[in-house]
N, C-alpha and C positions, 0 to 999 in steps of 0.2 A: 690479422695484420692488414693494414691499409696500404695499398700500392701508391707510390708517389709518381709524379710526372717523370722524374728521372728514371725510376725503375721501369716504367712502361716504355720509355725511349730505348732503354737497354734491350728490351725485347723486340721492339718494332724497328729500331734503327734510328740513328741520329741524322738521317738524311734531310738535307735542306735543299729545296728547289727554289731558286730565286731568279729574278729578272730585274732589269733596270727600269726606272720610271720612264725613261726616254724610248724604250722599245715600243713596238706597235702591239696593239691588242691581238692582232693576228699571230704575231710571234709568241705571245704569251699562251694563247690557246694551243698553238702547235706544240710548245714545250710541255704543257700540261698533258697533252695527248701522248707525247713520246715518253714522258716519265710516269704516266698513268696516275696522275694526281688531280685533285679537284681545285687546288689553289696553289699560288706561288707567293712567296714573300717578295716584296718589292724592296730592293736594297740599293742604296746610294753610297758608294764606297763600302764601309763596313757597317753602315747604319740602316736599321730597319725603318723604312719610311711609309710602308703600307702593305696591303695584301690585296691580291686580285684573285677572284674565284670565278668558276663557271657561272655562278649566279650573277656576279657583276656583269659578265658578258651578256647573258641572256636579257637581263633587265635594262642595262644601260646602252647596249649596242643594238641587239636584235630588235627589241621592242621600240626603239627610237629611230630605227632605220638609219643608223650610223654605219660607217665603214670601219671594219676591224683593221683594214690595211692602212688606213690613214690616221686613226685615232691612237694617241699615245696612252700607255698604261696609266700614267699620272692623271689622265683626264677622268678615269673611271674607277681607280683603285679606292679602297677604303683606307683612309688615312689614320683614323683613330683605332689602332690595332689593339684588341684585347689579347693579353697574353698571361702566362703564369710563370712562376719560379719553379725550379726543379723539385723543390721540397714540398710543393703543394700536392694534396691528395687528388686521386682520380675523381672522387666524389665532388671535390671543390671545382675541378675542371668541368665536370658535367653540369654543375649548377651554373657556372659562367656561360657555358655554351648555350644552355637553355634560356637563361635570362637575356642574352644578347642575340639570340637566334643565329648563331654561327656554327659552322661545321668544322672549322680548322682553328687550332689554338697554338700559336707559337710558344715555345718554352725558351725563356731567356735567362741568361746567367751573366752577371756583371754587365748588363745592358746589351748583350749580344745574343742573337738567337743560336740555340744549340740543337733545335729540332722542332718538329711540328707534330701535334697530335690531332688525329681526325676524330670526329664523333664516333665513328665505327671502332677505332682503336679503344676508346674509352668504354663504350658500351660492351664490347667483347670482354674486356678485362673485368668489368663489374659482374657480368653474367658468369664468367669463369669463377670468380671469387664466391658468388652465391651458390653455384653448383658444388663447389668444394665444401662449403659450410653444410649444405643439405646432406652430402655424402657422409660427412663426419657425424652429423646428428643421427642419420640412419644407422651408421655403424655403432654408435653409442646405444641407441634404443635396442637393436638386435643383440648387442653384447650384454646388455643388462637384464635381459629376460631370462 
């Protein structure tokens, strides 16, 4: 049986960490540190308008000698957010993450985010499923001898 994005969120939690596009990048990085996450959804009212990650910070602030205390999130966030629906499979999620070179994937339902999957969440689930299959095959082989 293939795991869906919703099923994985049920295991990992529906936690959404978000920030306003008007916040400073410093505040975003501070919040990521406090929540121990690598990315934040950028929300304006109830609408997903972008995503900001540690990668955005290092590439668009640090490498360009910009100040995180004076730069707003909207200036460096990724606006075209790649996301998935809850019924999409974990394999589909991994393909999207790989194709778009992203580590965080918002899960949206009725146009609103309900959670975020990290590449680590997805990979762990796939490995766990493969280990289960291997165990079942080993039990079958041992039982049939």
